[in-house]
C-alpha positions as CSV (number, residue, x, y, z in Angstrom):
1,M,0.0,-0.1,-0.1
2,N,1.3,3.6,-0.8
3,I,0.7,5.6,2.2
4,P,1.8,8.7,1.2
5,R,-0.3,8.8,-1.6
6,Y,-3.3,9.0,0.9
7,I,-2.0,11.4,3.3
8,E,-1.7,15.2,2.6
9,T,1.9,16.4,3.3
10,L,2.2,19.8,4.5
11,D,4.7,22.1,2.8
12,E,5.3,24.4,5.7
13,E,7.1,23.1,8.8
14,I,6.1,24.6,12.3
15,P,9.5,26.6,13.2
16,Q,10.8,25.6,16.4
17,D,13.4,27.4,18.5
18,V,15.6,25.1,20.3
19,D,17.4,27.8,22.4
20,A,13.8,28.6,23.7
21,H,13.0,25.1,24.4
22,L,16.3,24.5,26.1
23,L,17.0,28.0,28.0
24,G,13.7,29.2,28.0
25,G,11.9,32.4,27.0
26,I,9.7,33.6,24.4
27,P,11.6,34.4,21.0
28,Q,11.4,38.3,20.4
29,K,10.5,37.4,16.6
30,N,7.4,35.9,17.9
31,I,6.2,38.8,19.6
32,D,7.1,41.1,16.7
33,D,5.0,38.7,14.7
34,L,2.1,40.1,16.5
35,K,1.4,42.8,13.8
36,I,-2.0,44.0,15.1
37,L,-1.1,44.2,18.6
38,Q,2.3,45.9,18.0
39,S,0.6,48.4,15.9
40,T,-2.2,49.2,18.3
41,V,-1.0,48.4,22.0
42,S,2.9,47.8,21.5
43,D,3.3,49.8,24.8
44,V,1.3,47.4,26.6
45,L,3.0,44.5,25.4
46,G,6.5,46.3,26.2
47,Q,5.2,46.7,29.9
48,S,4.5,42.9,30.1
49,L,7.6,41.4,28.9
50,K,11.3,41.5,30.0
51,E,14.4,40.9,28.1
52,I,16.1,37.7,29.6
53,R,19.0,37.6,26.9
54,D,19.5,38.7,23.7
55,G,16.4,38.1,21.3
56,Y,14.4,36.3,23.9
57,V,11.7,37.6,26.5
58,E,9.7,36.4,29.7
59,L,6.3,37.4,30.7
60,L,6.2,39.6,33.8
61,K,2.5,38.9,34.4
62,P,0.4,35.8,33.9
63,V,-1.4,35.5,30.6
64,E,-4.7,36.3,31.7
65,E,-3.6,39.7,33.4
66,I,-2.0,40.5,29.9
67,S,-4.9,40.0,28.1
68,D,-7.2,41.9,30.4
69,D,-4.7,45.0,30.1
70,I,-5.1,44.8,26.3
71,L,-8.8,44.3,26.2
72,S,-9.4,47.0,28.8
73,D,-7.0,49.4,26.8
74,S,-8.8,52.6,25.6
75,R,-7.5,52.1,21.7
76,I,-8.9,48.5,21.7
77,V,-12.2,49.3,23.5
78,E,-12.9,52.2,20.9
79,K,-11.9,49.7,17.8
80,S,-14.4,47.2,19.3
81,K,-17.3,49.5,19.6
82,K,-16.5,50.9,16.0
83,K,-16.8,47.1,14.9
84,S,-19.9,46.3,17.0
85,K,-21.7,49.5,15.8
86,A,-20.7,48.5,12.3
87,K,-22.3,45.0,12.7
88,Q,-25.5,46.8,14.4
89,N,-26.0,49.0,11.2
90,P,-25.5,46.9,8.3
91,I,-25.3,48.5,4.7
92,L,-28.6,47.2,3.0
93,I,-28.4,47.2,-1.0
94,N,-31.5,47.1,-2.9
95,T,-31.4,44.5,-5.6
96,G,-35.0,45.2,-6.9
97,T,-37.0,42.9,-5.1
98,F,-35.2,42.2,-2.0
99,Y,-32.7,43.8,0.1
100,E,-29.4,42.1,0.8
101,M,-26.6,42.4,3.5
């Protein structure tokens, strides 16, 4: 039986950081890849992390507390309100007989 024929192969491997596994810490690259958070609340992230060695950080607070800090930040609350308002007031398009969303 030709098993590879029946199993889909993934082209992309999940990158592993051996230094982080062996020595601990979160690679700064992983934090930098959080593009939306970096562009919106980078200061909140920065206050929640401490560099432990070049290129690696550790959390200063539990993840739940960092999440609460981010979600209660005025910039995130404002964006949330705008998204919520947009959902409450959908734009209706007249297609002749029916209105579509």
